C-alpha positions as CSV (number, residue, x, y, z in Angstrom):
1,M,24.9,-2.1,-32.2
2,S,23.3,0.9,-34.2
3,T,20.7,2.9,-33.0
4,D,18.0,1.0,-35.0
5,D,19.1,-2.0,-33.4
6,E,18.6,-0.4,-30.4
7,R,15.1,1.3,-31.0
8,L,14.0,-2.5,-32.3
9,R,15.2,-4.2,-29.4
10,E,13.4,-1.8,-27.0
11,A,10.3,-2.1,-29.1
12,V,10.3,-5.7,-28.6
13,R,10.7,-5.6,-25.3
14,Q,7.8,-3.0,-24.7
15,K,5.8,-5.2,-26.6
16,N,6.2,-8.3,-24.5
17,A,5.9,-6.6,-21.4
18,F,3.2,-4.3,-22.1
19,T,1.4,-7.8,-23.6
20,G,1.7,-9.7,-20.4
21,L,0.6,-6.6,-18.5
22,L,-2.5,-6.2,-20.4
23,R,-3.5,-10.2,-20.1
24,T,-3.4,-10.2,-16.2
25,E,-6.3,-10.4,-14.1
26,G,-4.7,-7.1,-12.2
27,W,-4.8,-5.2,-14.9
28,E,-8.2,-6.0,-15.6
29,M,-9.2,-5.2,-12.0
30,L,-7.2,-1.9,-12.4
31,T,-8.9,-0.8,-15.5
32,T,-12.3,-1.5,-13.9
33,I,-11.5,0.7,-10.8
34,L,-10.1,3.5,-13.1
35,Q,-13.7,3.3,-15.1
36,E,-15.3,3.6,-11.7
37,Q,-13.4,6.4,-10.7
38,V,-14.1,8.4,-13.8
39,E,-17.7,7.9,-13.6
40,M,-17.7,8.8,-9.9
41,R,-16.4,12.2,-11.0
42,R,-18.4,12.9,-14.3
43,N,-21.1,12.1,-12.3
44,S,-20.5,14.8,-9.5
45,F,-20.3,17.3,-11.8
46,E,-22.6,16.3,-15.0
47,L,-25.4,15.8,-12.6
48,T,-25.0,18.3,-10.6
49,P,-25.7,22.3,-12.1
50,L,-23.5,24.9,-10.9
51,E,-24.8,27.0,-8.0
52,S,-22.3,29.7,-8.8
53,M,-19.1,30.7,-11.1
54,D,-17.0,30.0,-7.8
55,Q,-17.2,26.2,-8.8
56,I,-16.0,26.5,-11.9
57,P,-12.2,25.7,-10.4
58,A,-13.1,22.6,-8.9
59,Q,-15.4,21.4,-11.9
60,E,-12.0,22.0,-14.3
61,F,-10.2,20.1,-11.6
62,K,-12.8,17.0,-11.8
63,K,-12.1,17.2,-15.8
64,G,-8.6,17.2,-15.3
65,E,-8.5,14.3,-13.0
66,I,-10.7,12.1,-15.5
67,A,-8.7,13.0,-18.2
68,G,-5.6,11.4,-16.1
69,L,-7.6,8.2,-15.3
70,R,-8.3,7.7,-18.7
71,M,-5.2,8.4,-20.1
72,A,-3.5,5.6,-17.0
73,A,-6.0,3.1,-18.4
74,Q,-5.2,3.9,-22.2
75,L,-1.4,4.4,-22.1
76,P,-0.1,0.5,-21.8
77,Q,-2.3,0.1,-25.0
78,D,-0.7,3.4,-26.7
79,I,2.9,2.0,-25.9
80,L,1.9,-1.5,-27.0
81,D,0.8,0.0,-30.4
82,D,3.6,2.5,-30.9
83,A,6.1,-0.9,-29.8
84,Q,4.3,-2.7,-32.7
85,S,4.4,0.1,-35.0
86,I,8.4,0.4,-35.1
87,I,8.3,-3.3,-35.3
88,D,6.3,-3.5,-38.3
89,T,8.2,-0.6,-39.7
90,T,11.5,-2.0,-39.1
91,R,10.8,-5.2,-40.8
92,E,9.0,-3.4,-44.0
93,T,12.8,-1.4,-44.1
94,E,14.7,-4.5,-43.6
95,G,12.7,-6.2,-46.1
96,A,13.0,-3.6,-48.6
97,I,16.7,-3.5,-48.3
98,D,16.9,-7.6,-48.6
99,D,15.1,-7.6,-51.4
100,G,17.6,-4.8,-53.0
């Protein structure tokens, strides 16, 4: 089996797995929780002005938490999109070879 075949097989596996995940009630519940956590963290520093420069590291830490939560919520869709791109590219390449 060639590396391209293995890559295509893995892309199809990922597409199927992540399509299933994104359709579940559990995923919907988790993304709601993640969004609530983002809002809670964002509100804690956006709505409260800094009283001193010493609070900057804590604020930056919260920004990092927000970025991580957003990434966790978006990652499955990004993996699914990448897998679909691999599948589409492979089909286009195979079609070009078949068409001669």
